[in-house]
C-alpha positions as CSV (number, residue, x, y, z in Angstrom):
1,M,54.6,0.0,-3.5
2,N,55.3,1.9,-5.9
3,R,54.0,5.5,-6.6
4,K,51.6,4.7,-8.9
5,Q,49.9,1.8,-7.1
6,A,49.7,4.2,-4.3
7,R,47.7,6.7,-6.2
8,E,45.4,4.3,-7.8
9,I,44.5,2.9,-3.9
10,A,44.4,6.6,-2.6
11,E,42.0,7.7,-5.0
12,T,39.4,5.0,-3.6
13,I,40.3,4.7,0.0
14,T,38.2,5.8,2.5
15,N,39.2,7.4,5.5
16,E,38.1,4.4,8.0
17,Q,40.5,2.7,5.8
18,I,43.2,4.6,6.3
19,K,43.0,4.7,9.8
20,Q,42.8,1.0,9.9
21,M,45.8,0.8,8.3
22,F,47.6,3.4,10.7
23,D,46.3,1.0,13.5
24,N,48.2,-2.0,12.0
25,A,51.2,-0.1,11.3
26,K,51.5,0.9,15.4
27,A,50.8,-2.3,16.0
28,K,53.3,-4.0,14.1
29,I,56.3,-1.4,13.6
30,T,59.1,-2.4,16.0
31,D,62.1,-0.2,14.3
32,W,60.7,2.9,13.9
33,T,64.0,4.4,12.6
34,K,64.4,2.6,9.5
35,T,64.4,5.0,6.2
36,S,61.1,6.1,4.9
37,L,60.0,5.5,1.8
38,V,58.6,8.7,0.8
39,N,61.5,10.8,1.7
40,K,65.2,9.1,1.9
41,G,66.1,11.9,4.5
42,M,63.8,10.8,7.1
43,T,62.6,7.8,9.4
44,K,59.6,6.1,9.7
45,G,59.0,7.7,13.0
46,I,59.2,11.5,11.5
47,A,56.7,10.1,8.6
48,W,54.6,9.1,11.1
49,N,54.8,12.2,12.9
50,I,53.8,14.1,10.2
51,L,51.3,11.7,8.3
52,A,49.5,9.7,10.9
53,K,49.8,11.7,14.4
54,D,46.6,13.9,14.2
55,F,44.8,11.8,11.3
56,D,40.8,12.8,11.4
57,L,38.6,10.9,9.9
58,E,36.4,13.8,9.4
59,T,38.7,15.5,7.5
60,K,38.7,15.6,3.5
61,H,42.5,14.6,2.9
62,H,44.5,15.8,-0.2
63,I,45.2,13.3,-3.1
64,L,49.3,13.8,-2.6
65,G,48.6,13.4,1.3
66,K,46.7,10.2,0.8
67,T,49.4,8.7,-1.3
68,N,52.0,9.4,0.8
69,M,50.5,7.9,3.6
70,V,49.5,4.8,1.4
71,R,53.0,4.5,0.2
72,E,54.1,4.9,3.4
73,F,52.3,2.3,5.5
74,G,50.7,0.5,2.5
75,E,52.1,-3.1,3.9
76,F,49.7,-2.8,6.6
77,L,46.5,-2.2,4.6
78,P,43.4,-5.0,4.4
79,D,44.5,-7.7,2.2
80,E,41.6,-6.4,-0.1
81,L,43.0,-2.7,-1.1
82,K,47.2,-4.4,-1.5
83,P,47.5,-4.5,-5.2
84,K,48.2,-7.8,-7.0
85,K,52.1,-9.1,-7.3
86,K,52.8,-9.7,-10.6
87,E,54.4,-13.2,-11.0
88,K,57.8,-13.5,-12.0
89,R,58.8,-14.9,-15.2
90,K,59.6,-18.6,-15.1
91,F,63.4,-19.0,-17.0
92,T,63.8,-21.6,-19.1
93,Q,66.7,-23.4,-20.8
94,P,67.9,-22.4,-23.8
95,T,67.5,-24.5,-27.1
96,H,70.7,-26.1,-27.8
97,Q,72.2,-27.8,-30.5
98,E,75.6,-28.9,-30.7
99,P,77.8,-27.5,-33.7
100,R,78.0,-29.3,-36.7
101,F,81.2,-28.9,-38.2
């Protein structure tokens, strides 16, 4: 997910939906040593400790923080919140004619 898509989701997502995303991520992530999407200098484990460890449902979170949360762990969002994937353009064979001499 890119930053623009994450920002659009972060503007409308609720704290309960973020909590659900974190619960899904906690259950499904097996390799916490993978490189973070938000900051290439840290791992997913460090990103978890910064963004999700003490997540409070009652706190109003800044849009930048929510954007980073969605960008890092957005693959674990409920399906209705995930951005729609664009269809890849299908390659068509070019038109060809034999050269006339």
